[in-house]
MILUM-342746 format. One record per residue: x, y, z of N, C-alpha, C in turn; residue in one letter; residue number from 1. Coordinates in steps of 0.02 Angstrom, whole numbers, plus 32768, in hexadecimal, padded with zeros to 4 digits. Each point is the difference from the previous one (the first is absolute). Layout:
BEGIN
@n_X=X | n_Y=Y | n_Z=Z | ca_X=X | ca_Y=Y | ca_Z=Z | c_X=X | c_Y=Y | c_Z=Z | resn=A | resi=NUM
...
This chain:
BEGIN
@n_X=802A | n_Y=7FC5 | n_Z=8000 | ca_X=7FD6 | ca_Y=803B | ca_Z=8000 | c_X=802C | c_Y=803E | c_Z=8000 | resn=X | resi=1
@n_X=7FF0 | n_Y=802E | n_Z=7FD5 | ca_X=8026 | ca_Y=803D | ca_Z=7FFC | c_X=7FE5 | c_Y=8033 | c_Z=8032 | resn=X | resi=2
@n_X=800E | n_Y=803D | n_Z=7FF5 | ca_X=7FEA | ca_Y=8035 | ca_Z=802E | c_X=7FB4 | c_Y=8007 | c_Z=7FFE | resn=X | resi=3
@n_X=7FE1 | n_Y=800A | n_Z=803A | ca_X=7FB8 | ca_Y=8006 | ca_Z=8004 | c_X=7FEA | c_Y=8047 | c_Z=7FEE | resn=X | resi=4
@n_X=7FBF | n_Y=8008 | n_Z=7FF3 | ca_X=7FE6 | ca_Y=8042 | ca_Z=7FF0 | c_X=800A | c_Y=8030 | c_Z=803A | resn=X | resi=5
@n_X=7FF4 | n_Y=7FE7 | n_Z=803D | ca_X=8007 | ca_Y=802A | ca_Z=803B | c_X=8048 | c_Y=8015 | c_Z=800A | resn=X | resi=6
@n_X=802E | n_Y=7FD2 | n_Z=7FF5 | ca_X=8047 | ca_Y=800F | ca_Z=8006 | c_X=8017 | c_Y=8033 | c_Z=7FCC | resn=X | resi=7
@n_X=7FE6 | n_Y=7FF8 | n_Z=7FC4 | ca_X=8011 | ca_Y=802F | ca_Z=7FCA | c_X=7FE4 | c_Y=8045 | c_Z=800F | resn=X | resi=8
@n_X=7FC2 | n_Y=8005 | n_Z=8018 | ca_X=7FE2 | ca_Y=8040 | ca_Z=8011 | c_X=8026 | c_Y=8022 | c_Z=8039 | resn=X | resi=9
@n_X=8018 | n_Y=7FD8 | n_Z=802F | ca_X=8027 | ca_Y=801A | ca_Z=8038 | c_X=8041 | c_Y=8020 | c_Z=7FE7 | resn=X | resi=10
@n_X=8022 | n_Y=7FDC | n_Z=7FD2 | ca_X=803E | ca_Y=801B | ca_Z=7FE4 | c_X=7FF3 | c_Y=803F | c_Z=7FD7 | resn=X | resi=11
@n_X=7FCB | n_Y=7FFF | n_Z=7FD9 | ca_X=7FEF | ca_Y=803C | ca_Z=7FD9 | c_X=7FF2 | c_Y=803B | c_Z=802E | resn=X | resi=12
@n_X=7FDA | n_Y=7FF4 | n_Z=8035 | ca_X=7FF1 | ca_Y=8036 | ca_Z=8030 | c_X=803E | c_Y=801B | c_Z=8022 | resn=X | resi=13
@n_X=8030 | n_Y=7FD4 | n_Z=800C | ca_X=803D | ca_Y=8015 | ca_Z=8023 | c_X=802E | c_Y=8029 | c_Z=7FD3 | resn=X | resi=14
@n_X=8004 | n_Y=7FF0 | n_Z=7FC0 | ca_X=8031 | ca_Y=801F | ca_Z=7FD4 | c_X=7FE3 | c_Y=802F | c_Z=7FCB | resn=X | resi=15
@n_X=7FBF | n_Y=8009 | n_Z=7FFE | ca_X=7FE3 | ca_Y=802B | ca_Z=7FCD | c_X=8010 | c_Y=8049 | c_Z=800D | resn=X | resi=16
@n_X=8003 | n_Y=8026 | n_Z=7FCA | ca_X=8010 | ca_Y=8047 | ca_Z=8005 | c_X=7FC1 | c_Y=8029 | c_Z=800F | resn=X | resi=17
@n_X=7FCA | n_Y=7FF0 | n_Z=7FDD | ca_X=7FC0 | ca_Y=8021 | ca_Z=800E | c_X=7FC9 | c_Y=7FCA | c_Z=8003 | resn=X | resi=18
@n_X=7FC2 | n_Y=8014 | n_Z=8007 | ca_X=7FCA | ca_Y=7FD1 | ca_Z=800A | c_X=7FF1 | c_Y=7FD1 | c_Z=7FC6 | resn=X | resi=19
@n_X=800F | n_Y=8015 | n_Z=7FC3 | ca_X=7FF0 | ca_Y=7FD7 | ca_Z=7FC6 | c_X=803D | c_Y=7FDC | c_Z=7FE4 | resn=X | resi=20
@n_X=8039 | n_Y=8006 | n_Z=8021 | ca_X=803E | ca_Y=7FE3 | ca_Z=7FE6 | c_X=8003 | c_Y=7FB5 | c_Z=800D | resn=X | resi=21
@n_X=8004 | n_Y=7FD9 | n_Z=7FCB | ca_X=8008 | ca_Y=7FB8 | ca_Z=8007 | c_X=8039 | c_Y=7FE5 | c_Z=7FD6 | resn=X | resi=22
@n_X=8022 | n_Y=802B | n_Z=7FD9 | ca_X=8032 | ca_Y=7FE6 | ca_Z=7FD3 | c_X=8041 | c_Y=8026 | c_Z=8000 | resn=X | resi=23
@n_X=800D | n_Y=8028 | n_Z=8034 | ca_X=8040 | ca_Y=8024 | ca_Z=8002 | c_X=8039 | c_Y=7FCE | c_Z=800B | resn=X | resi=24
@n_X=803C | n_Y=8017 | n_Z=7FF6 | ca_X=803A | ca_Y=7FD4 | ca_Z=8008 | c_X=8005 | c_Y=7FE4 | c_Z=8046 | resn=X | resi=25
@n_X=7FF0 | n_Y=8029 | n_Z=8032 | ca_X=8005 | ca_Y=7FE9 | ca_Z=8045 | c_X=7FCF | c_Y=7FC7 | c_Z=800E | resn=X | resi=26
@n_X=7FC3 | n_Y=8007 | n_Z=7FE6 | ca_X=7FCD | ca_Y=7FCD | ca_Z=800A | c_X=8015 | c_Y=7FC0 | c_Z=7FDC | resn=X | resi=27
@n_X=8018 | n_Y=8006 | n_Z=7FC3 | ca_X=8014 | ca_Y=7FC6 | ca_Z=7FD9 | c_X=8039 | c_Y=7FDB | c_Z=8022 | resn=X | resi=28
@n_X=8031 | n_Y=8025 | n_Z=801A | ca_X=8039 | ca_Y=7FE1 | ca_Z=8022 | c_X=7FE9 | c_Y=7FDB | c_Z=803E | resn=X | resi=29
@n_X=7FD2 | n_Y=801E | n_Z=8026 | ca_X=7FE9 | ca_Y=7FDF | ca_Z=803D | c_X=7FDA | c_Y=7FBF | c_Z=7FF1 | resn=X | resi=30
@n_X=7FD6 | n_Y=8001 | n_Z=7FCD | ca_X=7FDA | ca_Y=7FC4 | ca_Z=7FED | c_X=802F | c_Y=7FCA | c_Z=7FE6 | resn=X | resi=31
@n_X=8030 | n_Y=8013 | n_Z=7FD6 | ca_X=8030 | ca_Y=7FCF | ca_Z=7FE7 | c_X=8029 | c_Y=7FE3 | c_Z=8038 | resn=X | resi=32
@n_X=8013 | n_Y=8028 | n_Z=8030 | ca_X=8028 | ca_Y=7FE8 | ca_Z=8039 | c_X=7FD9 | c_Y=7FCC | c_Z=8027 | resn=X | resi=33
@n_X=7FC0 | n_Y=800D | n_Z=800B | ca_X=7FD7 | ca_Y=7FCF | ca_Z=8025 | c_X=7FFA | c_Y=7FBE | c_Z=7FDA | resn=X | resi=34
@n_X=7FF6 | n_Y=8005 | n_Z=7FBE | ca_X=7FFC | ca_Y=7FC3 | ca_Z=7FD8 | c_X=8042 | c_Y=7FDA | c_Z=7FFF | resn=X | resi=35
@n_X=8038 | n_Y=8024 | n_Z=7FFD | ca_X=8042 | ca_Y=7FE1 | ca_Z=8000 | c_X=800C | c_Y=7FDC | c_Z=8042 | resn=X | resi=36
@n_X=7FED | n_Y=801F | n_Z=8037 | ca_X=8008 | ca_Y=7FE0 | ca_Z=8042 | c_X=7FD6 | c_Y=7FC1 | c_Z=8005 | resn=X | resi=37
@n_X=7FC4 | n_Y=8002 | n_Z=7FE4 | ca_X=7FD5 | ca_Y=7FC5 | ca_Z=8002 | c_X=801F | c_Y=7FC8 | c_Z=7FD7 | resn=X | resi=38
@n_X=8018 | n_Y=800F | n_Z=7FC4 | ca_X=801F | ca_Y=7FCC | ca_Z=7FD6 | c_X=8040 | c_Y=7FE5 | c_Z=801F | resn=X | resi=39
@n_X=8025 | n_Y=802A | n_Z=8022 | ca_X=803D | ca_Y=7FE8 | ca_Z=8021 | c_X=7FF0 | c_Y=7FCB | c_Z=8035 | resn=X | resi=40
@n_X=7FCA | n_Y=800B | n_Z=8025 | ca_X=7FE9 | ca_Y=7FCE | ca_Z=8030 | c_X=7FE9 | c_Y=7FC1 | c_Z=7FDC | resn=X | resi=41
@n_X=7FE0 | n_Y=8008 | n_Z=7FC8 | ca_X=7FE7 | ca_Y=7FC7 | ca_Z=7FD8 | c_X=803A | c_Y=7FD4 | c_Z=7FEA | resn=X | resi=42
@n_X=8038 | n_Y=801F | n_Z=7FEE | ca_X=8039 | ca_Y=7FD9 | ca_Z=7FE6 | c_X=8026 | c_Y=7FDB | c_Z=8037 | resn=X | resi=43
@n_X=7FF3 | n_Y=8011 | n_Z=803F | ca_X=8020 | ca_Y=7FDA | ca_Z=8036 | c_X=7FE5 | c_Y=7FB9 | c_Z=8004 | resn=X | resi=44
@n_X=7FC1 | n_Y=7FF6 | n_Z=7FEA | ca_X=7FE3 | ca_Y=7FBD | ca_Z=8002 | c_X=7FFC | c_Y=7FE1 | c_Z=7FBB | resn=X | resi=45
@n_X=7FFD | n_Y=8028 | n_Z=7FCB | ca_X=7FFA | ca_Y=7FE6 | ca_Z=7FBC | c_X=803E | c_Y=8015 | c_Z=7FD8 | resn=X | resi=46
@n_X=8036 | n_Y=7FDC | n_Z=800A | ca_X=8040 | ca_Y=8012 | ca_Z=7FE4 | c_X=8003 | c_Y=7FF8 | c_Z=7FB4 | resn=X | resi=47
@n_X=7FD8 | n_Y=7FD5 | n_Z=7FE3 | ca_X=8004 | ca_Y=7FF2 | ca_Z=7FB9 | c_X=7FCB | c_Y=8023 | c_Z=7FD6 | resn=X | resi=48
@n_X=7FDF | n_Y=8030 | n_Z=801B | ca_X=7FCC | ca_Y=8025 | ca_Z=7FDD | c_X=801F | c_Y=8035 | c_Z=7FD3 | resn=X | resi=49
@n_X=8018 | n_Y=7FEB | n_Z=7FC6 | ca_X=8026 | ca_Y=802D | ca_Z=7FD4 | c_X=7FD3 | c_Y=8032 | c_Z=7FDB | resn=X | resi=50
@n_X=7FC2 | n_Y=7FEF | n_Z=7FF5 | ca_X=7FD3 | ca_Y=802E | ca_Z=7FDE | c_X=7FF3 | c_Y=803E | c_Z=802C | resn=X | resi=51
@n_X=7FF5 | n_Y=7FF5 | n_Z=803F | ca_X=7FF6 | ca_Y=8039 | ca_Z=802D | c_X=8041 | c_Y=8026 | c_Z=800B | resn=X | resi=52
@n_X=8037 | n_Y=7FDD | n_Z=7FFC | ca_X=8041 | ca_Y=8022 | ca_Z=8008 | c_X=800C | c_Y=8033 | c_Z=7FC8 | resn=X | resi=53
@n_X=7FEA | n_Y=7FEF | n_Z=7FC4 | ca_X=8007 | ca_Y=8030 | ca_Z=7FC8 | c_X=7FD5 | c_Y=803E | c_Z=800E | resn=X | resi=54
@n_X=7FC4 | n_Y=7FF6 | n_Z=801A | ca_X=7FD6 | ca_Y=8039 | ca_Z=8013 | c_X=8020 | c_Y=802A | c_Z=8036 | resn=X | resi=55
@n_X=8020 | n_Y=7FDF | n_Z=8030 | ca_X=8022 | ca_Y=8024 | ca_Z=8036 | c_X=8037 | c_Y=802B | c_Z=7FE4 | resn=X | resi=56
@n_X=8028 | n_Y=7FE5 | n_Z=7FD3 | ca_X=8036 | ca_Y=8026 | ca_Z=7FE2 | c_X=7FE6 | c_Y=803B | c_Z=7FD9 | resn=X | resi=57
@n_X=7FC8 | n_Y=7FF8 | n_Z=7FDF | ca_X=7FE1 | ca_Y=8037 | ca_Z=7FDB | c_X=7FEA | c_Y=8037 | c_Z=8030 | resn=X | resi=58
@n_X=7FE2 | n_Y=7FEC | n_Z=8038 | ca_X=7FEA | ca_Y=8032 | ca_Z=8032 | c_X=803A | c_Y=8025 | c_Z=801E | resn=X | resi=59
@n_X=8036 | n_Y=7FDC | n_Z=800F | ca_X=803B | ca_Y=8020 | ca_Z=801C | c_X=801D | c_Y=8033 | c_Z=7FCF | resn=X | resi=60
@n_X=8002 | n_Y=7FEE | n_Z=7FC0 | ca_X=801A | ca_Y=802D | ca_Z=7FCD | c_X=7FD4 | c_Y=803E | c_Z=7FF9 | resn=X | resi=61
@n_X=7FBE | n_Y=7FF7 | n_Z=8001 | ca_X=7FD2 | ca_Y=8038 | ca_Z=7FFB | c_X=8007 | c_Y=802E | c_Z=803C | resn=X | resi=62
@n_X=8006 | n_Y=7FE3 | n_Z=803B | ca_X=8009 | ca_Y=8029 | ca_Z=803D | c_X=8041 | c_Y=8027 | c_Z=7FFD | resn=X | resi=63
@n_X=8034 | n_Y=7FE1 | n_Z=7FE7 | ca_X=8041 | ca_Y=8022 | ca_Z=7FFA | c_X=7FFB | c_Y=803B | c_Z=7FD1 | resn=X | resi=64
@n_X=7FDD | n_Y=7FF8 | n_Z=7FC7 | ca_X=7FF7 | ca_Y=8036 | ca_Z=7FD1 | c_X=7FD9 | c_Y=803A | c_Z=801F | resn=X | resi=65
@n_X=7FCB | n_Y=7FEF | n_Z=8025 | ca_X=7FD8 | ca_Y=8034 | ca_Z=8020 | c_X=8028 | c_Y=8025 | c_Z=8035 | resn=X | resi=66
@n_X=8029 | n_Y=7FDB | n_Z=8026 | ca_X=8029 | ca_Y=8021 | ca_Z=8033 | c_X=8035 | c_Y=802C | c_Z=7FE0 | resn=X | resi=67
@n_X=801D | n_Y=7FEB | n_Z=7FC8 | ca_X=8030 | ca_Y=802A | ca_Z=7FDD | c_X=7FDF | c_Y=8040 | c_Z=7FE7 | resn=X | resi=68
@n_X=7FC3 | n_Y=7FFA | n_Z=7FE6 | ca_X=7FDB | ca_Y=803A | ca_Z=7FE9 | c_X=7FF3 | c_Y=8030 | c_Z=803B | resn=X | resi=69
@n_X=7FEB | n_Y=7FE4 | n_Z=8038 | ca_X=7FF1 | ca_Y=8028 | ca_Z=803A | c_X=803E | c_Y=8023 | c_Z=801B | resn=X | resi=70
@n_X=8038 | n_Y=7FDC | n_Z=7FFF | ca_X=803F | ca_Y=801D | ca_Z=8017 | c_X=8015 | c_Y=803A | c_Z=7FD3 | resn=X | resi=71
@n_X=7FF5 | n_Y=7FF8 | n_Z=7FBF | ca_X=8012 | ca_Y=8034 | ca_Z=7FD0 | c_X=7FD4 | c_Y=803E | c_Z=8006 | resn=X | resi=72
@n_X=7FBF | n_Y=7FF6 | n_Z=800B | ca_X=7FD2 | ca_Y=8038 | ca_Z=7FFE | c_X=7FF3 | c_Y=8021 | c_Z=8043 | resn=X | resi=73
@n_X=7FFC | n_Y=7FD8 | n_Z=8036 | ca_X=7FF1 | ca_Y=801C | ca_Z=8042 | c_X=8026 | c_Y=7FD7 | c_Z=8035 | resn=X | resi=74
@n_X=803B | n_Y=8016 | n_Z=8010 | ca_X=802C | ca_Y=7FDA | ca_Z=802C | c_X=7FE5 | c_Y=7FFA | c_Z=8047 | resn=X | resi=75
@n_X=7FDD | n_Y=8033 | n_Z=8018 | ca_X=7FE4 | ca_Y=7FFE | ca_Z=8043 | c_X=7FCB | c_Y=7FC9 | c_Z=8007 | resn=X | resi=76
@n_X=7FD3 | n_Y=7FFB | n_Z=7FCE | ca_X=7FCD | ca_Y=7FCB | ca_Z=8001 | c_X=8021 | c_Y=7FBB | c_Z=7FFA | resn=X | resi=77
@n_X=8035 | n_Y=7FFC | n_Z=7FD9 | ca_X=8025 | ca_Y=7FC2 | ca_Z=7FF9 | c_X=801B | c_Y=7FE9 | c_Z=8043 | resn=X | resi=78
@n_X=8021 | n_Y=802D | n_Z=8024 | ca_X=801B | ca_Y=7FEE | ca_Z=8042 | c_X=7FC9 | c_Y=7FED | c_Z=8031 | resn=X | resi=79
@n_X=7FC7 | n_Y=8023 | n_Z=7FFC | ca_X=7FC9 | ca_Y=7FF2 | ca_Z=802D | c_X=7FE3 | c_Y=7FBA | c_Z=7FF4 | resn=X | resi=80
@n_X=7FF6 | n_Y=7FEE | n_Z=7FC1 | ca_X=7FE2 | ca_Y=7FBF | ca_Z=7FF0 | c_X=8031 | c_Y=7FC7 | c_Z=800F | resn=X | resi=81
@n_X=8041 | n_Y=800C | n_Z=7FF5 | ca_X=8032 | ca_Y=7FCD | ca_Z=8010 | c_X=7FFF | c_Y=7FF3 | c_Z=804C | resn=X | resi=82
@n_X=7FFB | n_Y=8034 | n_Z=8026 | ca_X=7FFF | ca_Y=7FF9 | ca_Z=8049 | c_X=7FC0 | c_Y=7FDF | c_Z=8019 | resn=X | resi=83
@n_X=7FC6 | n_Y=8014 | n_Z=7FE6 | ca_X=7FC1 | ca_Y=7FE5 | ca_Z=8017 | c_X=7FF7 | c_Y=7FB6 | c_Z=7FED | resn=X | resi=84
@n_X=8018 | n_Y=7FED | n_Z=7FC5 | ca_X=7FF8 | ca_Y=7FBB | ca_Z=7FEA | c_X=803B | c_Y=7FD4 | c_Z=8016 | resn=X | resi=85
@n_X=8032 | n_Y=801F | n_Z=801E | ca_X=803C | ca_Y=7FDC | ca_Z=8019 | c_X=801F | c_Y=7FD7 | c_Z=7FC8 | resn=X | resi=86
@n_X=800E | n_Y=8022 | n_Z=7FC7 | ca_X=801C | ca_Y=7FDD | ca_Z=7FC7 | c_X=804C | c_Y=7FF9 | c_Z=8004 | resn=X | resi=87
@n_X=8021 | n_Y=8034 | n_Z=8019 | ca_X=8049 | ca_Y=7FFE | ca_Z=8005 | c_X=8013 | c_Y=800C | c_Z=8048 | resn=X | resi=88
@n_X=8032 | n_Y=7FDC | n_Z=8016 | ca_X=8015 | ca_Y=8005 | ca_Z=8046 | c_X=8038 | c_Y=8032 | c_Z=8007 | resn=X | resi=89
């Protein structure tokens, strides 16, 4: 099972810029991060699930591109989202 509707709405509410924002870079990064964490747990028990592994790599690549865009355009928001999602130590 992937991310639930309630979990997704919670992430959108936490990272949205205004009331109607559902697709900004911050929101997309937070949703991708949650899905990546879920799949990482999935791979601890299903080591040979290569089809899902390809999807995971695609998500990681997409998140990396979004974070690079955010770092380039608004460095303060980039630092904030990195800290809130605990992506880099």
